[in-house]
C-alpha positions as CSV (number, residue, x, y, z in Angstrom):
1,M,133.4,119.3,160.2
2,K,133.9,121.9,162.9
3,N,134.2,119.2,165.7
4,I,137.1,117.6,163.7
5,I,139.1,120.5,162.4
6,S,138.4,124.2,162.3
7,E,137.2,126.0,159.1
8,N,140.5,127.8,158.7
9,V,142.5,124.6,158.8
10,F,140.1,123.0,156.3
11,V,140.4,126.0,153.9
12,Y,144.2,126.0,154.1
13,L,144.3,122.2,153.5
14,L,141.9,122.6,150.6
15,D,144.4,124.9,148.9
16,L,147.3,122.5,149.5
17,L,145.7,119.3,148.0
18,P,145.2,118.9,144.3
19,S,141.8,118.9,142.5
20,P,140.5,115.7,141.2
21,K,141.2,114.8,137.5
22,S,138.4,115.5,135.1
23,K,137.5,113.5,132.1
24,N,135.9,114.6,128.8
25,F,133.3,111.9,129.1
26,G,131.0,110.3,131.7
27,R,129.5,112.0,134.8
28,P,130.9,115.3,136.2
29,K,133.8,115.1,138.6
30,C,133.1,115.5,142.4
31,K,134.0,118.7,144.1
32,K,137.2,118.7,146.1
33,E,135.4,120.1,149.1
34,A,133.1,117.1,149.3
35,L,136.0,114.6,148.7
36,L,138.1,116.2,151.4
37,R,135.3,116.2,153.9
38,G,134.8,112.5,153.4
39,L,138.5,111.8,153.7
40,I,138.8,113.6,156.9
41,K,135.7,111.8,158.4
42,V,137.4,108.5,157.6
43,L,140.7,109.6,159.1
44,K,139.1,110.9,162.3
45,Y,136.4,108.4,163.0
46,D,137.7,105.2,161.0
47,I,134.4,105.0,159.2
48,P,134.3,102.4,156.3
49,W,134.4,104.1,153.0
50,N,131.0,102.6,151.9
51,D,129.3,104.1,155.0
52,L,130.2,107.7,154.2
53,D,127.2,110.1,154.0
54,I,128.9,113.1,152.4
55,I,126.7,115.1,150.1
56,G,128.4,115.6,146.7
57,A,130.7,112.5,146.8
58,S,130.3,108.8,147.5
59,G,132.6,106.7,149.6
60,I,134.2,105.1,146.6
61,S,134.9,108.5,145.1
62,C,136.7,109.6,148.3
63,W,138.7,106.5,148.3
64,R,139.8,106.9,144.7
65,Y,140.8,110.5,145.3
66,F,142.8,109.5,148.4
67,N,144.4,106.5,146.7
68,E,145.5,108.6,143.7
69,I,147.1,111.5,145.6
70,Q,148.9,109.0,147.8
71,R,150.0,106.9,144.8
72,R,151.5,110.1,143.3
73,G,153.4,110.9,146.6
74,L,151.6,114.2,147.0
75,L,150.9,113.9,150.7
76,K,154.5,113.3,151.6
77,L,155.5,116.2,149.3
78,V,153.0,118.5,151.0
79,F,154.2,117.5,154.3
80,H,157.8,118.1,153.6
81,S,157.1,121.4,152.0
82,L,155.3,122.6,155.1
83,V,158.2,121.5,157.3
84,D,160.7,123.3,155.1
85,E,158.8,126.5,155.2
86,H,157.6,126.6,158.7
87,L,159.6,124.4,161.1
88,D,163.2,124.5,162.5
89,I,164.9,121.3,163.8
90,E,168.0,122.9,165.4
91,I,166.6,121.6,168.7
92,S,164.7,118.4,168.1
93,S,163.4,115.2,169.6
94,I,162.7,111.6,168.4
95,D,160.1,109.3,169.6
96,S,158.0,106.4,168.3
97,S,154.6,104.8,168.7
98,T,153.2,101.5,167.6
99,A,149.9,101.4,165.8
100,T,148.0,98.2,166.4
101,S,147.6,96.2,163.2
102,F,146.2,93.0,161.7
103,H,148.7,90.4,160.6
104,F,149.5,91.9,157.2
105,K,152.6,90.9,155.3
106,K,154.3,94.2,155.0
107,G,155.2,96.5,157.8
108,V,153.8,94.4,160.7
109,G,155.9,92.8,163.5
110,F,155.4,91.8,167.2
111,S,156.3,94.4,169.7
112,G,157.7,92.8,172.8
113,K,157.5,96.1,174.7
114,H,153.8,96.6,173.9
115,K,152.8,93.0,173.6
116,K,151.0,93.3,170.3
117,Y,151.3,93.2,166.5
118,G,151.7,96.5,164.9
119,T,153.4,99.0,162.6
120,K,155.8,101.4,164.2
121,V,155.8,105.2,163.4
122,S,158.9,107.0,164.3
123,V,158.9,110.9,164.3
124,L,161.6,113.5,164.5
125,S,160.0,116.7,165.7
126,D,161.0,120.3,166.2
127,K,161.4,122.0,169.6
128,L,157.7,122.2,170.2
129,G,157.0,118.6,169.1
130,F,155.6,119.3,165.5
131,P,156.6,116.4,163.2
132,C,159.4,117.2,160.8
133,D,160.3,113.7,159.6
134,I,158.4,110.4,159.7
135,E,159.8,106.8,159.3
136,F,157.9,103.5,159.3
137,G,158.9,100.0,160.3
138,K,157.7,96.8,161.7
139,G,156.6,96.7,165.4
140,S,159.5,94.5,166.2
141,K,162.1,97.0,164.9
142,H,164.2,98.7,167.7
143,D,163.7,102.5,168.0
144,L,167.4,103.0,167.7
145,H,167.5,102.0,164.0
146,F,165.3,105.0,163.1
147,V,167.7,107.6,164.5
148,R,170.2,107.4,161.6
149,K,167.4,107.4,159.1
150,H,166.0,110.6,160.6
151,I,169.5,112.3,160.5
152,K,170.0,111.2,156.9
153,N,166.6,112.3,155.8
154,T,167.2,115.8,157.3
155,R,170.6,116.1,155.8
156,G,171.5,119.8,155.0
157,K,169.4,121.0,157.9
158,R,171.0,122.4,161.0
159,K,170.6,119.9,164.0
160,R,172.3,121.0,167.1
161,I,170.6,119.0,169.9
162,I,168.4,115.8,169.6
163,N,166.5,114.8,172.8
164,L,166.2,111.0,173.2
165,D,164.9,108.8,176.0
166,K,166.8,106.0,177.7
167,G,165.6,103.4,175.2
168,Y,168.0,104.9,172.6
169,T,171.1,104.3,174.6
170,S,174.0,103.7,172.3
171,I,177.7,104.8,172.7
172,E,178.2,104.4,168.9
173,L,175.3,106.7,168.1
174,R,176.5,109.3,170.5
175,R,180.1,109.2,169.0
176,E,178.8,109.3,165.4
177,S,176.5,112.3,166.2
178,E,179.2,114.2,168.0
179,I,181.4,113.9,164.9
180,K,178.6,115.5,162.9
181,G,178.1,118.3,165.4
182,I,174.9,116.9,166.9
183,H,174.6,116.5,170.6
184,I,172.5,113.7,171.9
185,N,170.7,115.0,175.0
186,M,169.7,111.9,177.0
187,E,169.4,110.7,180.5
188,T,171.8,107.9,181.3
189,R,171.2,104.8,183.5
190,K,173.6,103.7,186.0
191,N,176.7,102.0,184.6
192,D,175.5,102.7,180.9
193,Y,179.0,103.7,180.0
194,G,181.0,102.5,182.9
195,H,183.2,100.0,181.0
196,K,183.4,102.0,177.7
197,K,186.0,104.4,176.6
198,G,185.0,108.0,176.0
199,P,183.5,111.0,177.8
200,K,180.4,110.7,179.9
201,F,177.7,112.9,178.3
202,K,175.8,115.3,180.5
203,L,172.1,115.9,180.3
204,N,170.8,119.5,179.7
205,K,167.6,119.3,181.8
206,A,166.2,122.6,180.5
207,I,166.4,121.5,176.9
208,Y,165.3,118.0,177.7
209,A,162.1,119.4,179.0
210,F,161.0,120.2,175.5
211,R,160.8,116.4,174.9
212,S,157.4,116.4,176.5
213,F,156.0,118.3,173.5
214,I,156.6,115.4,171.1
215,E,154.6,113.1,173.4
216,Q,151.8,115.7,173.3
217,K,151.9,115.8,169.5
218,F,151.8,112.0,169.3
219,G,148.5,112.3,171.3
220,W,147.1,114.6,168.6
221,L,148.2,112.2,165.8
222,K,146.6,109.3,167.6
223,S,143.4,111.2,168.1
224,F,142.8,110.2,164.4
225,R,141.5,106.7,164.7
226,R,142.8,105.7,161.3
227,V,146.3,106.3,162.6
228,R,145.9,104.7,166.0
229,T,145.0,101.3,164.5
230,R,146.2,100.1,161.1
231,K,143.3,98.4,159.1
232,D,144.7,99.0,155.6
233,H,146.3,96.1,153.8
234,K,148.6,98.3,151.9
235,L,151.3,100.0,153.8
236,A,151.2,102.9,151.5
237,I,147.6,103.8,152.4
238,F,148.4,103.7,156.1
239,K,151.4,106.0,155.4
240,G,149.1,108.3,153.6
241,F,146.8,108.7,156.6
242,V,149.8,109.4,158.9
243,Y,151.1,112.1,156.6
244,L,147.6,113.7,156.3
245,S,147.2,113.7,160.0
246,A,150.7,115.2,160.4
247,I,149.8,117.9,157.9
248,I,146.7,118.8,159.9
249,V,148.8,119.0,163.1
250,I,151.3,121.3,161.5
251,I,148.6,123.6,160.1
252,R,147.0,123.9,163.5
253,S,150.1,125.6,164.7
254,F,149.6,128.5,162.3
255,D,148.2,131.8,163.7
256,F,145.3,132.5,161.4
């Protein structure tokens, strides 16, 4: 397990997640440590559940545990509790990545930019790139549609500056954000706003440099193979893996 996550991260994650339900009949319940070790192995190496070789828990037991905590929405709840407690989004960035996927019915579309079918994962991060809000959509969905959702999801939290790349260019988004007190820090292409009314927004290069951190953290998320490629028929299961990987990335930032 040390080559996947450190022992400190594992112990902290163990305290965050609930223990499996016990019954008054049948065989004894599996230990949470064994279930979590199996779950992290699947997340990291994309191992089929039936091929897990964890002592103390079978692959089907690990799958049932993961399916149950995701069904109850606990992974998303843990993720947001960590964000609320440890991260600040006064200066933030938004970026997205498309996970290659089979042609499932839900959450899959063709990305013309990446020339593949996939599920898009959009992340709003703090200044250092750690994920603070996550949205999902079809690979064909334009990145611009996620920005308003991120702003709505983080309503009540102070957002002063949001770094975006040129692909998010929209005069309407800029004006809406300025009304809400949010400055969109973005490079502009030539003649982007040449024939539109309104001020020409300047780029703060020093703050825009923080945007490189979100690309770095996306690399950390995609180091987990189950996030890089979607093989789960149910979109909720794929979301669960993304939330779990985001939780691990946030915990890694702690100074143990």
